[in-house]
N, C-alpha and C positions, 0 to 999 in steps of 0.2 A: 314648155316654152320654145316659140318658134326661133330660128337659127337668127333672123336679126334681132331678135331680143336677148341674146345670150351673153352679152356683155352687160346689161342691166343691173344684174344683182352684186356683180364686183364692182361697177361704177358708184351704186347705191351704199354697198360695205365701205367704201373709199371716204365718200361724205359723211356717213355714219363715223368713221374713225376720227375725221377729221373735225368733227363737234358742228358740221353744219345740219344733218338731218337727227331724227329721234333714232335712238336706238336700242329701244324698247320693242320694235318689230325686227322680224327676220327681213333681210334683201330681199325676199322672194316675195315675202307677205306684203311688204310694203310696194314693191312694182305691180302685184296683182292689184291692191286697193287704187294706185294710181290708174291702172289700166280701166277697172271699173268705173272710177269716177268720170276719166275721160269719154266713158261711153254710156253717160246718162241721157244725151238725146239722140244715141244712136238707134238705127234701125229695130233692134232688137230691145229696146227698150222700153219696159211694162207701163211707164206713164205717160211719157210723149215722144214725139220723134220729130226730130228737127227735119227741115229739108231745104234743097239750095234756093227755093223760092221764097225763105225766109227774110224779112229782113235785114240788111246789116248790123243795124242796131242791135238786133235780138241777138244774132251772131257773136257780134262784141260783148253784149252784157253777159251772155253764157262764159265767154271766155274769162273775162273778169270774176264771175264767180267761182269759175272752176280754179283757177289761178289765187284766189282769196283762201278758199277751203284747202287747197294744196298746202299754202303758207302756213294757216293755223293748225294743220294737222299735223303736219311731218317736218317743218322746219322747226330747230330748236329755238332760234330768237324770234319766230312769227315771220321773217323774211330771209329771202336767200342775201348770202353775200355779209 
């Protein structure tokens, strides 16, 4: 884990203890899954690589897809808050 990510597992554990995030995954695994989801369109992606030249609506569609997937997969109620 990179130094700038060092506090993420403890933040996730706090959200799990508060009942916000699912608790059947370790905080480290949940963080790794989040990073992997966020990297879906990254340069190392095996299916498609997004670029800065893609139209803004494409970037926004991807952000919405990522957000919806994270809510469904990791939030207890399906949405934050």
